[in-house]
C-alpha positions as a Python dict, from the first residue, in 0.01 Angstrom:
ca = {
    (1, 'M'): (0, 0, 0),
    (2, 'K'): (163, 339, 12),
    (3, 'I'): (95, 516, 343),
    (4, 'P'): (-90, 841, 265),
    (5, 'P'): (17, 1172, 426),
    (6, 'S'): (-330, 1215, 575),
    (7, 'I'): (-674, 1053, 596),
    (8, 'S'): (-1025, 1163, 684),
    (9, 'I'): (-1194, 994, 979),
    (10, 'G'): (-1537, 1109, 1088),
    (11, 'G'): (-1500, 1418, 872),
    (12, 'Q'): (-1176, 1514, 1046),
    (13, 'D'): (-840, 1536, 871),
    (14, 'V'): (-582, 1322, 1046),
    (15, 'E'): (-217, 1369, 958),
    (16, 'I'): (2, 1059, 923),
    (17, 'V'): (367, 1087, 1021),
    (18, 'I'): (633, 818, 995),
    (19, 'E'): (914, 821, 1249),
    (20, 'K'): (1219, 598, 1242),
    (21, 'D'): (1281, 576, 1617),
    (22, 'L'): (927, 557, 1758),
    (23, 'A'): (920, 321, 2057),
    (24, 'E'): (570, 189, 1977),
    (25, 'Y'): (446, 58, 1645),
    (26, 'G'): (205, 351, 1627),
    (27, 'L'): (20, 619, 1819),
    (28, 'F'): (-290, 832, 1769),
    (29, 'C'): (-302, 1177, 1930),
    (30, 'L'): (-647, 1337, 1936),
    (31, 'D'): (-513, 1678, 2039),
    (32, 'D'): (-282, 1692, 1736),
    (33, 'M'): (-513, 1489, 1506),
    (34, 'R'): (-211, 1282, 1415),
    (35, 'I'): (-126, 918, 1367),
    (36, 'T'): (243, 846, 1408),
    (37, 'L'): (381, 521, 1271),
    (38, 'R'): (718, 359, 1328),
    (39, 'S'): (905, 305, 1003),
    (40, 'A'): (886, -68, 925),
    (41, 'D'): (805, -303, 641),
    (42, 'A'): (491, -228, 441),
    (43, 'D'): (272, -502, 594),
    (44, 'I'): (347, -395, 951),
    (45, 'M'): (289, -28, 871),
    (46, 'E'): (-40, -106, 696),
    (47, 'S'): (-176, -313, 986),
    (48, 'T'): (-53, -53, 1237),
    (49, 'L'): (-224, 225, 1039),
    (50, 'R'): (-553, 32, 1048),
    (51, 'H'): (-507, -26, 1423),
    (52, 'E'): (-444, 344, 1490),
    (53, 'M'): (-734, 443, 1263),
    (54, 'M'): (-964, 240, 1488),
    (55, 'H'): (-829, 427, 1793),
    (56, 'A'): (-888, 752, 1602),
    (57, 'A'): (-1245, 650, 1513),
    (58, 'F'): (-1323, 565, 1876),
    (59, 'A'): (-1174, 896, 1996),
    (60, 'I'): (-1328, 1119, 1728),
    (61, 'G'): (-1663, 942, 1764),
    (62, 'G'): (-1655, 1002, 2139),
    (63, 'I'): (-1674, 640, 2249),
    (64, 'A'): (-1312, 637, 2372),
    (65, 'H'): (-1406, 894, 2636),
    (66, 'C'): (-1669, 679, 2806),
    (67, 'K'): (-1531, 562, 3140),
    (68, 'P'): (-1587, 188, 3099),
    (69, 'F'): (-1455, 197, 2741),
    (70, 'E'): (-1132, 378, 2832),
    (71, 'D'): (-1017, 69, 3020),
    (72, 'M'): (-1101, -171, 2739),
    (73, 'E'): (-1031, 30, 2423),
    (74, 'E'): (-712, -159, 2333),
    (75, 'G'): (-897, -488, 2379),
    (76, 'A'): (-1180, -370, 2154),
    (77, 'V'): (-935, -266, 1882),
    (78, 'R'): (-750, -598, 1902),
    (79, 'C'): (-1079, -788, 1892),
    (80, 'L'): (-1172, -612, 1569),
    (81, 'E'): (-826, -680, 1427),
    (82, 'N'): (-805, -1046, 1520),
    (83, 'I'): (-1168, -1158, 1500),
    (84, 'F'): (-1381, -920, 1295),
    (85, 'F'): (-1150, -819, 1008),
    (86, 'P'): (-1032, -1174, 923),
    (87, 'A'): (-1397, -1286, 920),
    (88, 'W'): (-1495, -989, 703),
    (89, 'E'): (-1212, -1055, 459),
    (90, 'R'): (-1335, -1412, 418),
    (91, 'V'): (-1686, -1283, 343),
    (92, 'V'): (-1575, -1036, 78),
    (93, 'A'): (-1304, -1254, -75),
    (94, 'K'): (-1373, -1331, -435),
    (95, 'P'): (-1470, -1695, -469),
    (96, 'K'): (-1224, -1908, -661),
    (97, 'R'): (-1346, -1981, -1009),
    (98, 'K'): (-1413, -2347, -1069),
    (99, 'T'): (-1295, -2491, -1395),
    (100, 'K'): (-1450, -2790, -1559),
    (101, 'C'): (-1287, -2998, -1826),
    (102, 'T'): (-1517, -3162, -2079),
    (103, 'K'): (-1471, -3313, -2423),
    (104, 'N'): (-1635, -3195, -2739),
    (105, 'S'): (-1760, -3420, -3020),
    (106, 'S'): (-1407, -3458, -3158),
    (107, 'S'): (-1285, -3580, -2815),
    (108, 'Q'): (-1076, -3264, -2767),
    (109, 'P'): (-1071, -3136, -2408),
    (110, 'I'): (-1245, -2802, -2352),
    (111, 'T'): (-1189, -2605, -2033),
    (112, 'T'): (-1481, -2393, -1924),
    (113, 'V'): (-1524, -2163, -1627),
    (114, 'A'): (-1827, -2236, -1414),
}
């Protein structure tokens, strides 16, 4: 996946910046409406972008500003990453096509897709 220069979250434009020497993997700043990602391999940057997009959604949606949630926001994001998204990906994964080998009247094998 190519990291886009910006995305829309909750109707708000959020800029995406890639920095080589960022100490963290990524950051979301509500004041600047910016996600900053550390330059890394594509898989790490993609998962970090999704992680920071969740922080952005919580902040833009207002939930990140609720007192009890402020203390557990990182835990909520990691729960979604490690529990919800893998489960969702299994649900929407295309089922593997089953093949069945049979023989026709001339005893030649025929492969069909079930």
